[in-house]
C-alpha positions in Angstrom: 50.3 65.7 -145.3 46.8 67.2 -145.9 47.6 69.9 -148.5 46.7 70.2 -152.2 49.8 70.2 -154.3 50.6 73.6 -155.8 54.4 73.4 -156.3 56.0 71.4 -159.1 58.3 68.5 -158.2 61.3 69.3 -160.3 64.0 68.9 -157.7 66.0 65.7 -158.1 68.0 64.2 -155.3 71.1 66.1 -156.3 69.1 69.4 -156.5 67.8 68.9 -153.0 71.3 68.2 -151.7 72.7 71.2 -153.6 70.5 73.8 -151.9 71.6 72.8 -148.4 75.2 72.4 -149.5 75.1 75.8 -151.0 73.5 77.5 -147.9 76.1 75.9 -145.6 78.7 77.1 -148.1 82.1 76.4 -146.5 83.9 79.1 -148.5 81.5 81.8 -147.3 81.3 80.5 -143.7 85.0 79.9 -143.2 86.2 83.1 -144.9 83.7 85.2 -143.0 84.6 83.8 -139.5 88.2 82.6 -139.8 89.6 85.8 -138.2 87.4 85.4 -135.1 88.7 81.9 -134.7 92.3 83.0 -135.0 91.8 85.2 -131.9 89.5 82.8 -130.1 91.6 79.6 -129.7 93.7 79.8 -132.8 94.7 76.8 -134.9 93.9 74.2 -132.2 90.3 75.3 -132.0 89.9 76.1 -135.8 91.0 72.5 -136.7 90.0 70.2 -133.8 87.0 72.4 -132.9 85.8 72.0 -136.5 86.0 68.2 -136.2 84.2 68.1 -132.9 81.4 70.5 -133.8 80.9 68.8 -137.2 80.1 65.6 -135.3 77.5 67.4 -133.2 76.0 69.1 -136.3 75.8 65.7 -138.0 73.7 64.5 -135.0 71.4 67.5 -135.4 71.1 66.9 -139.1 70.4 63.2 -138.6 67.7 63.9 -136.0 66.2 66.5 -138.4 66.4 64.2 -141.3 64.4 61.5 -139.5 61.6 64.1 -138.9 61.9 65.3 -142.5 61.3 61.8 -143.8 58.1 61.6 -141.6 56.8 65.0 -142.5 58.2 66.1 -146.0 56.5 69.5 -146.4 57.6 73.1 -147.1 56.5 74.0 -143.6 59.3 71.7 -142.4 60.2 72.6 -138.8 57.0 74.4 -137.7 54.8 71.9 -139.4 56.5 68.9 -137.8 56.5 70.7 -134.4 52.7 71.1 -134.7 52.3 67.5 -135.6 54.6 66.1 -132.9 53.4 68.1 -130.0 51.0 66.3 -127.6 49.4 69.5 -126.3 49.5 73.2 -127.3 50.1 72.2 -130.9 49.4 75.8 -132.1 51.9 77.4 -129.7 54.7 74.9 -130.5 54.2 75.4 -134.2 53.9 79.2 -133.8 57.1 79.8 -132.0 59.1 77.4 -134.1 57.8 79.0 -137.3 58.7 82.5 -136.2 62.2 81.5 -135.0 62.7 79.8 -138.3 61.4 82.8 -140.3 63.4 85.5 -138.4 66.5 83.3 -138.6 66.3 82.8 -142.3 65.5 86.5 -143.0 68.6 87.4 -140.9 70.6 84.8 -142.8 69.6 86.3 -146.2 70.5 89.8 -145.0 73.8 88.7 -143.4 75.0 86.7 -146.4 74.2 89.6 -148.8 76.0 92.0 -146.4 79.1 89.7 -146.3 79.2 89.4 -150.1 79.0 93.2 -150.3 81.8 93.6 -147.8 84.1 91.2 -149.8 83.2 92.8 -153.1 84.3 96.1 -151.7 87.5 94.5 -150.4 88.2 93.3 -153.9 87.6 96.7 -155.3 89.9 98.3 -152.7 92.6 95.8 -153.7 92.2 96.7 -157.4 92.0 100.5 -156.8 93.8 101.6 -153.7 92.0 105.0 -153.8 88.6 103.3 -153.1 87.4 103.6 -149.5 84.4 101.4 -148.6 81.6 103.2 -146.6 78.6 102.0 -144.7 76.3 103.6 -147.3 78.0 101.8 -150.2 77.8 98.5 -148.4 74.1 98.8 -147.8 73.4 99.8 -151.4 75.4 96.9 -152.8 73.7 94.5 -150.3 70.3 95.7 -151.5 71.2 95.2 -155.1 72.4 91.7 -154.4 69.2 90.7 -152.6 67.0 92.2 -155.3 68.8 90.3 -158.1 68.5 87.1 -156.0 64.8 87.8 -155.7 64.5 88.1 -159.5 66.3 84.8 -159.9 63.8 83.1 -157.5 60.9 84.6 -159.4 61.5 82.8 -162.7 60.7 79.1 -162.2 62.1 76.6 -159.8 64.0 75.1 -162.7 66.3 78.1 -162.9 67.0 78.0 -159.2 67.7 74.2 -159.5 70.2 74.9 -162.3 71.9 77.7 -160.4 72.1 75.4 -157.3 73.8 72.7 -159.4 76.3 75.2 -160.7 76.9 76.4 -157.2 77.9 72.9 -156.0 80.6 72.7 -158.8 81.6 76.3 -158.2 82.2 75.5 -154.5 84.0 72.2 -155.2 86.2 73.5 -158.0 86.9 76.7 -156.2 87.9 74.8 -153.1 90.3 72.6 -155.1 91.8 75.7 -156.7 92.2 77.6 -153.5 93.6 74.7 -151.5 96.0 73.7 -154.4 97.4 77.2 -154.7 97.9 77.5 -150.9 99.8 74.2 -150.9 102.0 74.9 -153.9 102.6 78.7 -154.1 103.6 80.0 -150.6 107.3 80.0 -150.1 106.9 78.7 -146.5 104.3 76.8 -144.5 103.9 76.2 -140.8 105.3 73.0 -139.2 103.0 70.1 -138.6 102.8 70.9 -134.9 101.4 74.3 -135.6 97.9 72.8 -135.6 98.1 72.5 -131.8 99.0 76.2 -131.4 96.6 78.0 -129.0 95.8 81.7 -129.0 93.5 83.7 -126.8 93.2 87.3 -128.0 89.5 87.7 -126.9 90.5 89.9 -123.9 89.2 87.3 -121.4 91.9 85.8 -119.2 90.2 82.4 -119.1 91.7 80.4 -122.0 89.0 77.7 -121.8 86.3 80.3 -122.3 88.2 81.9 -125.2 88.6 78.5 -126.8 84.9 77.7 -126.4 84.0 80.9 -128.2 86.2 79.7 -131.1 83.8 76.8 -131.6 81.3 79.3 -132.9 83.3 79.5 -136.2 82.0 76.0 -137.1 78.5 76.6 -135.8 78.3 79.9 -137.8 79.2 77.9 -140.9 76.7 75.1 -140.5 73.4 76.8 -140.7 70.7 76.5 -143.3 70.7 72.7 -143.9 67.0 72.8 -143.2 66.8 74.0 -146.8 66.5 70.4 -148.0 63.5 70.0 -145.6 61.8 73.2 -146.9 62.2 72.0 -150.6 60.4 68.7 -149.8 57.3 69.5 -151.8 59.3 70.2 -154.9 61.6 67.1 -154.5 60.8 63.7 -156.1 60.7 60.9 -153.5 61.0 63.5 -150.8 60.6 61.0 -147.9 64.1 59.7 -148.9 65.8 62.4 -150.9 65.1 65.2 -148.4 66.7 63.5 -145.4 69.6 62.3 -147.6 70.1 65.9 -148.8 70.4 67.1 -145.2 72.9 64.4 -144.3 75.0 64.6 -147.4 75.2 68.4 -147.3 76.6 68.3 -143.8 78.9 65.4 -144.4 80.5 66.7 -147.6 80.7 70.2 -146.1 82.5 68.8 -143.0 85.1 67.0 -145.0 85.8 69.7 -147.6 85.7 72.4 -144.9 88.4 70.6 -142.9 90.6 70.5 -146.0 90.1 74.3 -146.5 90.7 75.0 -142.8 94.0 73.1 -142.8 95.2 74.8 -146.0 94.5 78.3 -144.5 96.0 77.4 -141.1 99.3 76.1 -142.5 99.6 79.0 -144.9 99.6 81.6 -142.1 102.8 83.6 -142.1 103.1 86.4 -139.5 100.4 85.3 -137.1 99.9 88.6 -135.3 99.9 90.5 -138.6 97.2 88.2 -140.1 95.1 88.0 -136.9 95.0 91.8 -136.6 94.1 92.5 -140.3 90.6 93.5 -141.3 90.2 90.3 -143.3 92.6 87.6 -142.1 91.8 85.0 -144.9 92.4 87.7 -147.6 95.7 88.6 -145.9 96.8 85.0 -146.0 96.0 84.9 -149.7 97.9 88.1 -150.4 101.0 87.0 -148.3 101.1 83.5 -149.8 100.0 84.0 -153.4 100.6 87.6 -154.2 98.1 90.3 -155.1 97.1 88.9 -158.5 96.2 85.4 -157.3 94.6 86.8 -154.2 92.2 88.8 -156.3 91.3 85.8 -158.4 90.7 83.6 -155.2 88.6 86.4 -153.8 86.3 86.3 -156.9 85.7 82.6 -156.2 84.7 83.4 -152.6 82.4 86.2 -153.6 80.7 83.9 -156.1 80.2 81.3 -153.4 78.6 84.0 -151.2 76.2 85.1 -153.9 75.1 81.5 -154.5 74.7 81.0 -150.8 72.4 84.0 -150.6 70.3 82.8 -153.5 69.8 79.4 -152.0 69.0 80.9 -148.6 66.3 83.1 -150.1 64.8 80.1 -151.9 64.5 78.2 -148.6 63.2 81.3 -146.8 60.5 81.7 -149.5 59.2 78.2 -149.1 58.9 78.6 -145.3 56.9 81.8 -145.8 54.7 80.0 -148.4 54.0 77.2 -146.0 53.6 79.3 -142.9 51.1 81.5 -144.8 49.2 78.5 -146.1 48.3 77.7 -142.5 47.3 81.3 -141.8 50.2 82.2 -139.5 51.3 85.4 -141.1 49.6 88.8 -141.8 48.1 88.7 -145.3 48.5 85.0 -145.5 46.2 84.6 -148.5 48.6 86.8 -150.5 51.8 85.1 -149.5 50.8 81.5 -150.2 49.5 82.1 -153.7 51.4 80.6 -156.6 52.1 82.2 -159.9 50.1 80.3 -162.6 52.9 81.0 -165.1 56.0 80.1 -163.2 54.5 77.7 -160.6 56.5 79.5 -157.8 55.3 81.5 -154.8 56.4 84.8 -156.3 54.7 87.0 -153.7 56.4 85.1 -150.9 59.8 85.7 -152.7 59.3 89.4 -152.6 58.1 89.4 -149.0 61.4 87.7 -148.1 63.3 90.3 -150.2 61.5 93.2 -148.5 62.0 91.9 -145.0 65.7 91.4 -145.7 66.0 94.9 -147.1 64.4 96.3 -143.9 67.0 94.4 -141.8 70.0 96.0 -143.7 68.7 99.6 -143.3 70.4 100.1 -139.8 73.7 99.3 -141.5 73.4 102.7 -143.2 74.2 104.3 -139.9 76.1 101.6 -137.9 77.7 98.2 -138.6 77.1 97.4 -134.9 73.4 98.1 -135.3 73.2 95.8 -138.3 75.1 93.0 -136.5 72.7 93.4 -133.5 69.7 92.7 -135.7 71.0 89.8 -137.8 72.8 88.2 -134.7 69.5 86.3 -134.1 70.1 84.4 -137.3 72.1 81.5 -135.9 70.4 81.3 -132.5 66.9 81.5 -134.0 67.6 78.8 -136.6 69.2 76.3 -134.2 66.5 76.7 -131.6 64.0 76.1 -134.4 65.9 73.0 -135.3 65.8 71.8 -131.7 62.0 72.0 -131.2 60.7 69.2 -133.5 63.6 67.0 -132.5 62.8 67.5 -128.8 59.1 66.9 -129.4 59.9 63.7 -131.4 61.9 62.4 -128.4 59.1 63.3 -126.0 56.6 61.4 -128.2 58.7 58.2 -127.7 57.2 55.1 -129.3 54.2 57.0 -130.6 56.3 58.6 -133.3 55.8 57.0 -136.7 59.1 57.2 -138.6 59.3 57.6 -142.4 61.4 55.4 -144.7 64.6 57.1 -143.6 65.1 56.7 -139.9 67.8 56.1 -137.3 66.3 53.0 -135.8 67.6 52.3 -132.3 70.0 55.2 -132.6 67.2 57.7 -132.8 67.0 58.6 -129.1 70.7 58.9 -128.3 71.4 60.9 -131.5 68.4 63.1 -130.8 69.4 63.9 -127.2 72.9 64.7 -128.3 71.5 67.1 -130.9 69.2 68.9 -128.4 71.9 69.2 -125.8 74.4 70.6 -128.2 71.9 73.1 -129.6 71.2 74.4 -126.0 74.9 74.6 -125.2 75.9 76.3 -128.4 73.0 78.8 -128.2 74.2 79.8 -124.7 77.7 80.3 -126.3 76.2 82.5 -129.0 74.7 84.8 -126.4 77.7 85.2 -124.1 80.1 88.1 -124.4 82.6 87.4 -127.2 85.2 90.1 -126.5 86.6 92.1 -123.6 86.4 94.9 -122.5 82.7 95.0 -123.3 81.8 98.2 -125.1 78.9 99.4 -127.3 80.9 98.0 -130.3 81.9 94.7 -128.7 78.7 93.9 -126.8 76.9 90.7 -128.0 73.4 91.8 -129.0 72.2 88.3 -129.8 70.3 87.8 -126.5 68.6 91.2 -126.9 67.6 90.4 -130.5 66.3 87.0 -129.5 64.4 88.5 -126.6 62.7 91.1 -128.9 61.6 88.3 -131.3 60.2 86.2 -128.5 58.4 89.1 -126.8 56.8 90.2 -130.1 55.8 86.6 -130.9 54.4 86.1 -127.4 52.4 89.4 -127.4 51.1 88.6 -130.9 50.2 85.0 -129.8 48.1 86.1 -126.8 46.6 89.1 -128.5 45.1 87.4 -131.6 47.0 84.4 -132.9 46.0 81.8 -130.3 42.4 82.2 -131.4 42.9 81.7 -135.1 46.1 79.6 -135.4 45.9 76.0 -134.2 48.9 74.7 -136.0 49.2 73.0 -139.5 45.8 73.0 -141.3 44.4 69.9 -143.0 42.5 70.5 -146.2 40.6 67.2 -146.0 40.9 63.5 -146.5 43.6 62.3 -149.0 41.1 61.8 -151.8 39.6 65.2 -151.2 43.0 66.9 -151.2 44.0 65.1 -154.4 41.0 66.5 -156.1 42.2 70.0 -155.2 45.7 69.5 -156.8 46.3 72.2 -159.4 48.9 70.2 -161.3 
């Protein structure tokens, strides 16, 4: 790929799969967004919407995996965009990289914030006198992100071990939660309940309300580019990185459907659960009792913490690669590697610092925080679409890697791009009515700010110094530069 090797290849195939599986994190994603789905489509959209969107996400993953096999680098999306573009390579690479960077920073901040929220929910269940505040949520979030930064500082082996643990935590936790929801509740909904439709969004158009409910699945399935970003630390990356992407999506789709069905059929009083502050927690309390609900909540919080750790790891590798090509202020600093730990420690703490900056508005307003991190999903999926679109536009000139889709490449790729565009529009439309300061969807504003800043920066200075991915020389020259 034209770079001297600085990072150690200690990620096996399972480790590469584990990081994306942990970032997708069905426990975190479903428990965070289940309440929204109950009001935007109800069981019909939660279950059948999950299945349909998972198929589309699998198309996105397969198209990305094909690109990952051809360009297995930490730069991942922005690197491949620069290589696949016929013209304006620097611009394609620049915008893809910044969408990816902002999306991942927002993801780290949002995951930490969600974990802090659920931690306080658990504390409130244990001690009824405890009242969560915005200040406490921000402080707990900051502590979580700093601890995750420390974990990422000390060798890639530690992160790999934690990611392996996270997979089993997720799977065993899933089995425990689903089993208890099947066995312990006195009553379950009838089989036909899965077709029940609810539209509590405030919009009179049921179709529109149901389409908004599809976002539950899209919210959950972000971050599988983590396997792509860890390519330079993965053995046999041209095969194991694409397999990591596909397996993480496939296993998450199946296990997520099982969890979704268990929650849906365990709903008691629908209106009571849907109007509660945390509907999945209310389902656990109603069906399992307070003691078991607290235990299950611990499992979910652990999953969220693992998710944030893996997200920060992926974010760090993107910063490392983007800086290596001179696309960030202070690039020389951020792409340096610690000689002791063989990890990009400075990039880790840049990611931590940026995430901490994003959570600061939450000190005054939850709405302000949501406005900033709302670009997370839209930014990431648009960054996913760019290299896939450029690969399609390249046609037969594209040179696939060992893992490829063959004759299915173009139809799968176009399905992926079309779905990303449609789902991105959904993410930017109003999601509740009446539209007020608190219910307004700030995602398009946040995305516009990112694009305006990136564009101004590009035309001011970047276009003269950034021409896309940098090559350090011929393969033999680059091999001589390897530090390990």
